[in-house]
VEXSE-308049 format. One record per residue (C-alpha): x negated, y, z; residue in three letters. Coordinates in steps of 0.1 Angstrom, whole numbers. Each point is the difference from the previous one (the first is absolute). Layout:
<recs>
+-------+-------+-------+------+
!    c1 !    c2 !    c3 ! resn !
+-------+-------+-------+------+
!     X !     Y !     Z !  ALA !
...
+-------+-------+-------+------+
</recs>
This chain:
<recs>
+-------+-------+-------+------+
!    c1 !    c2 !    c3 ! resn !
+-------+-------+-------+------+
!     0 !     0 !     0 !  UNK !
!   -14 !    33 !   -11 !  UNK !
!     0 !    29 !    25 !  UNK !
!     3 !    35 !   -11 !  UNK !
!   -27 !    25 !     8 !  UNK !
!     4 !    36 !     8 !  UNK !
!    -8 !    13 !   -35 !  UNK !
!    28 !   -21 !   -16 !  UNK !
!    25 !    13 !    24 !  UNK !
!   -11 !    36 !    -4 !  UNK !
!     1 !    -2 !   -38 !  UNK !
!    35 !   -15 !     2 !  UNK !
!    12 !    29 !    22 !  UNK !
!   -15 !    26 !   -24 !  UNK !
!    17 !   -18 !   -29 !  UNK !
!    34 !     2 !    17 !  UNK !
!    -6 !    37 !     9 !  UNK !
!    -8 !     9 !   -36 !  UNK !
!    30 !   -20 !   -12 !  UNK !
!    23 !    19 !    23 !  UNK !
!   -14 !    33 !   -12 !  UNK !
!     6 !    -9 !   -36 !  UNK !
!    35 !   -11 !     8 !  UNK !
!     7 !    33 !    17 !  UNK !
!   -14 !    19 !   -30 !  UNK !
!    23 !   -20 !   -24 !  UNK !
!    30 !     8 !    22 !  UNK !
!    -8 !    38 !     0 !  UNK !
!    -5 !     0 !   -37 !  UNK !
!    33 !   -18 !    -6 !  UNK !
!    19 !    25 !    23 !  UNK !
!   -16 !    29 !   -19 !  UNK !
!    11 !   -14 !   -33 !  UNK !
!    36 !    -6 !    13 !  UNK !
!     1 !    36 !    12 !  UNK !
!   -13 !    14 !   -33 !  UNK !
!    26 !   -20 !   -20 !  UNK !
!    28 !    12 !    23 !  UNK !
!   -11 !    36 !    -4 !  UNK !
!    -1 !    -4 !   -38 !  UNK !
!    35 !   -15 !     0 !  UNK !
!    14 !    27 !    22 !  UNK !
!   -14 !    28 !   -22 !  UNK !
!    14 !   -18 !   -30 !  UNK !
!    35 !     0 !    16 !  UNK !
!    -4 !    36 !    11 !  UNK !
!    -9 !    12 !   -35 !  UNK !
!    26 !   -24 !   -15 !  UNK !
!   -24 !   -19 !   -21 !  UNK !
!    17 !   -33 !     8 !  UNK !
+-------+-------+-------+------+
</recs>
């Protein structure tokens, strides 16, 4: 049975931390795109383009 050493555990923690940061960035970008689409749709309705 192989035992884990400290460096394996540390690299695993760093990987999870960076994965979480990437996930947060994707969520923020998706929210920004949704808000921009909503603004464009509202201006289209306001100026009666649609």
